[in-house]
N, C-alpha and C positions, 0 to 999 in steps of 0.2 A: 460512506462519507468520503468523497473524492478528495477533499482538502487534506485528509490525513495521509501521511506517508504510507506506502505499501507495506514496508517492513518496519515494525515499531521497535523490535529488539532482536538481536542476533544478526546473522547466524552465529551461534556458538558451536565450535567443534567439540564434540563430546567423545564417547567411547570409540577408540580407533584400534583396529586389530587387523590381522593378516588378510581377512576375507572382506573387509569393508570398514565403514565408519558411520558415525551418527551425527546429525546436525539438529540443533534446536533453534527455533525462531518463532516470532509472534508477528502475524500479519493482520491487516485491518479487515480482511474479508476471507471467506473460505475459497480457496483456489487450489487447483492441481499444481503441484510443483515437482519437477524432475531435476535431477542433479547430473551435471556433466563432469567427467574426469578427463583431464588433458584434452578437452574439446570433444570427447565422445560421450554419448548418452550411456548411462549406467542403470541397471535395474534398481529401482527405488521404491521402497515401501513407505507410504505416507500415513501418518496418524494425526488427525486434527481434533482438538478439543476446543469448544467454544466457551470462552470465559466471559464474554459480553457481546453486546450488539456489534461492536467493531473490534473484537479481540479474539483471534484464533491462534492457539498454541499448536505448532506443528512439529512433530518429531519425524525426521527423515532417516530411514535406515537404508544405507547404500551398500549394495553388494558389488564386489569386484571379482569377476569371474576367474581371472587368472591370478588373483591374489596381489597384495601389495608387496613391493620390494623394500627392504630396509634401506635407510639412509638415502632415499630417493625423494626429490621434491615433486609433489603432485599438485596440479592446478585444478581447482574445481569451480563450478559455477551453478547458479540456480536458473532454471527455465520455467516460466509461468505459462498459463494456458492460452494467452493471446498476446498479440504484438504490443498492444498498449501497455499492458502490465510489464512486459519484458523491457520496453523502453523506459518505463518509470524506474524499474529496478536497476537498470544500467546506470542511470543518473545517481540513484541513491547509493549504489555500491562503490562509487568513486571514493568516498571518504573512508571506506574500509580497506583500501589498497595502500600498501607501503609505497614509498617513493620509487619511481621507475618500474613499478610492477603493474601488470595488466590484468591480473586475476588473483583471486584468493588461493591460498596454497597451504599445504601441510607436509610434514615429514613423519613417517611412521618408523618407530624403533621398537623391536622386540627385546633387544639387549640394551638395558638401561645404563647410561653413563652420565647423564646430566638431568637431574630431576629437580623441579622447583616445588616448593610447598610453603603454605602460610595459612593463617587463620585470623579471625577477629578484625573485620573490616567495618568500622563504625563511621558512617558518612560525615557526622558532625564532630568528629574528633579533630583537634587542631593539626595533627601530623598530616603530611602529604601522603597520598595513596601510593603505597609501595608497588602496586600492580603496574605502575608506570615503568618499572625496571624490566618487567616481562616484555613490554613493547620494545624497549631499547635493545634487548638481546635478540629479538627477531629482526629488527632493523639492522643489527650488526651483521647478520648472515647475508642480507642483501647488499651490504657494503663490502662484501668479500672477506669477512672475517669468519670466526668459528660458527659451526652449524648451530641453529637454534636448539634450545633444550628439548628433551624428549616429551615431557608432559608437565602439566601444572596440577598439583594436588591441593585443593582447598579443604582444610581439615576442620572446619567448624566456624560458626558465627559469620556466615557469608552475609546475612542480614541481621539486623537487631529489631525484632518485632516488638520487643518490650521497652526499647530505649530509642525513642523517635524524636527528632527535633521538630519544633513547631513549624518551620517553613517546609520541612519534608511532609508533615501531615497535611498542610495546606495543598501542596503539590499533589499528594496522593488523592485527595478528595476531588481536585479538579480533573485528574486523570480518570477517576471513576466516572465522572459526569461525561467527559468527552468521548470515552470509549464505550459508554453504556454498560459498564461492568455490572454483573448481576448482584442484586441486593438479596437480603435474607431476613426472615422473621427472627426475632431474638426472644428467647424465653428466660425469665428470671432476671431481666435487665430493667434499668430505669426507663429505657425506650423499648418500644415493642417491635420496631423495624429499623434496619440499618439506614434507611432513608432519613430518619429523624436525627441522626448523629450530627451532620454538618451545621445545623441551626441550633443545636442544644447549647445552653450556657456553659456546660462542662466540657465542651468538645476539645478545647485547647488548654493544655497544661493543668487540667483538673479531671482527667479521665479516671484517676484513681478513685474518685467519688462515684464513678459509674460502675466500677467493678464490684463483683459480689461481696457482700459483707455479712450475710446472714450467719455464716458459720463462725463469725468472730465471737459469738456468745459461748462457744464450746470451750471446755478446759484445754483441749488440744490447740485451738487457735490462740488462746492466751499464752500458752507455752511457746508456740512457734513465733508469734508476731509481737511478743511483748517488747522486743528491742526495736524492731523496725516499724511496728504499728502499721502493718500493711494488710489489706483485706485479701484473703485467699492467695492471690499472686504475691510472690515475695520479692519481686524486682524493686530495687530502691529508686528506679527511674521510670516508674509506671505512669507518669503524668500524661503521656501521649500514647499509651499502650495500644497497639493495633487490636481490633476486635473482630472485624469481619473478613471473610475470604477476599472480597474485592479490595480491601485495604492491603492485605498481604500481597496479593497479586500485583497491584499497582506499585507497591514498593519494589518488587523485583524488577519491574520495567524501568524504574528510576535508578536502580543501582547497577543494572547491566547495560544501559543505553542512554545516550543523551537526547534521543529523539523527542520524548514527551516533555523534557525540561524546556524545550524551545517553544512549547505551546502553553505553558502555565505562566501565571502572573502572581508574584508574591507581594502581598501588601500587608505591612504591619499595622495599618490603621484598622484592620478587621480584628485585631487582637486586643484583649482587655489591657488597660493601661498598666496594671500590675506586672504583666508578663512581656511588655513590649521591648524592654531593654534586652531581655534574654533572647527574644525572637530575633532582634536585629543582629545580636552577636552570633547566633547560630546561622543566620542567613549569610553572614560574611564568611564563615568557615565553609558552609555548603557551596558557596560560589567557587572556592578552590577545588572542591570535590568534582563539581560539574565540569570545570575546565579540562580535567584529565579524562573524562569519560569517553571522548572520541578515540583517544589512543588505546584505552583499555578495551573498548568494544572491538577495535581493530585487532588487538593482540589475541583476544579470545576467539577470534575467527580463524586463527592461524596456528594454534597449538592445542593438542588434546587436553581437555579440562575435565577433571574428576572431582567430585564433591562428597562430603558427608556432613551430617548435621552435628551441632552441639546445642547447648541450651538456648542461647539467644536467637537462634533460628526459630524458636518456638516461644519460650519465655524463660526468664532467669530461674535457676534451680530446678529445671524441668526434671521431674522424677527423682529428685535428690533423696527423699526419704519415703518410707511407706506412708507416713502420716501426711506428707505433702500430697501424695497421690490420692489418698482418701478425701482430703479437703477439696482438691481441684476437680477431680473427676466426679465428685458427688454433687456438684452444683451445675445446673444445665448451661449457664452462661460460660463459666470457666472451662467446662468440658468442650463446649462448642469452639471457644477461642483456641484452645490447644489443637482441636481437630482441624480448624481452619488453617492454622499455621502448618500443620502436617500435610494438609492438602496442597498448600503452596509449595512446600518443600518437594513433595513428590512431583508436582507438575513442572517446577522450574529447576530442580536440582537432581533429585533421585532418579527420575525416569531415564535421563540420558546416560547414567553411569553404566547400566547394563539392561537395555529394554526387555530382554527375554525374561528377566525376573518379574516383570510387571505386566505380563500379558493379561492375566485375569483382572488386575486392577484397571488397566487401560480399557478393557472391554466393558467393565462395569461403569467406568467414567462416562462413556457415551450416553448412558441413560441418566446420568446425574447432571452433566453440563449440556442442557438442551437449548434450543433456540428460544424457548419461553422462560428460561431461567434455571436455577438450581432445583433439582428434584431429588427426592430420596437422600437428602443432605446428611441426616444423622446416620442412616444406614451405611453410607459411604465412609463417614468418619469411623464408624465401628469397624469397618473392613480394614482401614488403615491402622487402627489401634491393635487389631489382631495380627497384622502382618509381621512376620518375623525374619524377613530376608533383606533388611536394609543394608547389611554388610555385604561385601563382595570381594572377589579376588581377580586380579589381572594376571593373565598367563604370560607374563614377561619373564626376562631373565636378568636379575632375580625376580621372582614373582612378588606381587604387591598384595598384601592382605589388609583391607580397610575395615576396621572394627566399627560395630554399632555399640557405643558405650552409653546409650540413652534409653533404649526401649526394652532391653532384655537384662534387667538388673537383678542382682542378688539381694533381695529385700531382707532387712533385719527381722528376725522372729521375736527377739527379746524386747524391742522398743520401737514405738512409732517414730521417734525422733532421732534415731541413729541413722547415719548415712547408709544408703544402699550401695552394694558393690557395683562397680561399673559394668561388669558382665556376670551373668549367673553361671552356675557350675556346668550346665548343659552347653552353653555357648563357649565356655572356655575349653571344654572337651572337644568340641567341634573345631575350635581354633587350633588345638594341639594336633589333631588328626590331619589338618590341612598342612602342617609343617613337616610331618614325618617324611623322610627321604629327600628333603631339600638341602642343598649345599649352602644356600644363602636365601635370605628373605628380607623384604622391606615390609614393616608393619606400620600402619597408620592408626594412631590412637589420638583422639581429640585432646585428651589430657595426658600429660607426661606420666609414664609408668614410674620413672624415677624422678621425684620432685626435689625441691629444696627442703632439706630436713627441718630447718628451723620453722619454716612456714607450716609444714605438716604437723610439727609439734604443737604450734599455736592452735591449729585447727582441731587437734586431738583434745586439747584442754577444753575448748569451747564445746566440743561434742560431748565430753564427759558431763558437762553441766547442762546438757540438753539444748545447746544453741548452735547446732550444726549449720542451720540456715544463715546465722548471723555472719559466719566467716566463709560461706560457700565451701564446705568441707568436701570438695569433689576431687579426691585423689585416690589412686589405686590402693594405697595402704590404709585407707580409712575403714575398710571392711575386712575383718580378719580372714574370712573364708576366701574372698576374692584375692586378697594379697597372698595368702599361702599357695593358692593354686597357680597364679600367674608366675610366682617366683619358682615354684616347683617345675613348671614348664621350662623355664630357663635352665634349671639344674638337671633336667632329664638328659640321659646319655644320648638320646636320639634327636636332641635339639640341633637345628642347623648350626654349623660352626661359625657362620657369619650372619649376624643378626643386626639389622638396622631398624631403629624406631624413629618415626617422624611424628611430632606432636606440636600442639600449640596451646591455646586456651588462656595462658597465664599472663599475657601482655608483656613478656620479656623473653629474651632468647639465651640459650645456653647449650652446651654440648657435654655429655658425660661419656666416658669409656668405662664399661662395667666388665669385671672379671669375677669368676667364682673363687672364693678363698678355699684353700685346702683341697684343690682339685687340679690334677696335672693337665688335663685336656679341657680347659675352660673354653666355652664359645667366646668369640669376640662380639661383644654387644656394644653398639654405638647408638646413643640416643641424641637426636638433634631436634631440639625444641625451638621453634621460631614463631613468635607472636608479638605484636599483631601486625597485620597488613596496614591497618590505619587505626592504631590504638597504642597505648603505652601505659605502663604502671606509674603511679605517682613517684617521681624521681627521688625525693627525699626519703620517703618511706622505704623504697626498695634498697636504698643505700644502707639504711640501718638494718634491715632484715638480712642483707647480704653479709654485713659485718658480724651480726650475731651468729649467722650460720657458720662463718669462718671460725669464730671463737669457739663455738660449742661443738661443731660437727666437722672439724678439719679432718683430713684423711687419716691421721693417726690418733684422733680423739677417742678415748675409751667410751664415750657416750654412744658411739656407733653400735656397741654390742647390745644396746637396749632398743634398737630399731628392728623392724621386721626383716630388713634386708641385711642382717648382721653377717650372713655368710657370703656376702658379696662385697667386693672392693669397687667403690664408685668414685672415679677420679674425674674432676672437671677439666675441661680444656679452656684456659683463659683466652678471651678474645684478644687478638694481636693489637698492640697499640694502646690498650687500656690497662695500664699498670695497676696491679692489685685488685682487678675486677674479675669476676667469674660470670657475671650476668650482663647482657647487653640490653639497654633500655631504649630502643629506637624502633620505629616502624620499619619493617623489613620483610623481604621475601627470602626464604631459605633456599640455598642452592647446594644440592648434594652431588658431588662429582665422584664417580667410580672409575677405576682403571682396571682393565683386564689383567688377570694374573697378579694383581696387587691388592692386598687386603686393606691397604690404607684407605680410610674414608675421609674425603675432603669435605669440610663443612664451611660454607660462607654465608654471611648475611648481607644481602643486597639492600642497603638502606635507602629509604625514600629520598634522602637528601643527596644521593649520588655516591655516598661512600660504600666501599666494599670491605667488610670486616671478616677476616678468616679466623677460625678456631683451630690453630695448629695442634697436632698431637704432641703430648709431652715427650721429651727426648727419651726418658726412661721407659716409655711404653713401646 
């Protein structure tokens, strides 16, 4: 389809290391692509996956024979297999270049001093997208100021598959049609094929009636969903829940790139009257999201980006309890939906983190994504469900260990409705072994390891009465086994003396300094939670929870002896300029600044409104 742009999304700069780098992009046709570095051709290994008639996902692994040098700006380009395509790409590439720049570029750093991180990017939330601050930092380098950050860590909920605005769903379905994204047969659904969804009466704002309900008759379902009254999936915002792989993939194109937004038409007159006002309001908010996409696409082509999933990348409460898993994986439609979302995560996020881990999966994918459509669909989903290497380590200084807190859970043996531990015993042992001998480490956990105690206490009460799903009891302390092991790892004498935890998930930001009580040589543990990129907590509710937490669980409160982390001193760093506050409730990107030979960890929230809020260490620390 010649009217389509050649490159629909990307290039995104992904895993970057001393011997090369990885690029991810989507093109309208299958074509050979080579990469140049500083004007010279480089050995490039290309992997292409066909997701539709006019959609080809390409992962480019570039080898640099002499190795990359630290703190050096490298310029890279894409070369296609004929002059017409190269000419087309040169025109398209113009909008990815920063002012006064003639090429795409990156800087590789093995010694980390400036790391960005964030989570929870919900397109139809009213906050401005904080990823715009990443763009501004890179532009600052070209303006002659400080060097761009070393990397961007996206720590969960990069997309919201379960919470989709009506205009986004309309755009998704138009993208599916224009790109000819592959459909699929659906078992156990109201419709028998994905092609029937766009014209179905329940397509917009009523998809919760399309989702599986058969299991609602069981005692377990009545226990789980009595409060929310939700069928199988527990998301409270499932009115437009994505179902098919094509829908998932189209959404990735729409959150990473502005290209397909320019080719869709959003019309509220196609929406039932009862939902039209909501549709119009969501469209107004989405317009602001779309306006920033050119800058965000540009930024992600110029800085190494790493990602890990959390629940909304798949569905709310993903694998929260053993009972949830039995309900969802026991029904063919809900199992397929989770599998489709995991396919989308692998293809658009996970694959680029460390391609070597996914050799077997990418080889199998060639027989799944064929020119005639999806084949061996369920077999491929089963492979992804069985995969146990979603976590990864970056061999930087300090090293970065990115946890998988979703698929390797420590399930409760005593009750179906008790929260599962975020990691099981085997994964925690592997995690501990990876830390041995390290002087310092950065750990990425989607959920904070040290949360707000008052909120955790409320979740514990709901869990006691069998309502863990009602309050999203997803915290490290919710499962006794996991809590004991992770805290013992911190207490172990061979724990790295400098320990930094980066987390998100909760839709507010805070910083804790943690020390061991009653131990002379305590490790320095700093947890920097920054969430969301485009999301926030209800402000009034958070103010009350923060106040309750300060009253009940202040630093010297005797109630702390009843918590699982009783042997640890957890001190908050109040955000500068916010008197009496310990939590920041603004969309932001976290900036972690490290200084050589200085154990001070500088934590800043780069807010979407342009403010920069620092969390200064307490003087007594």
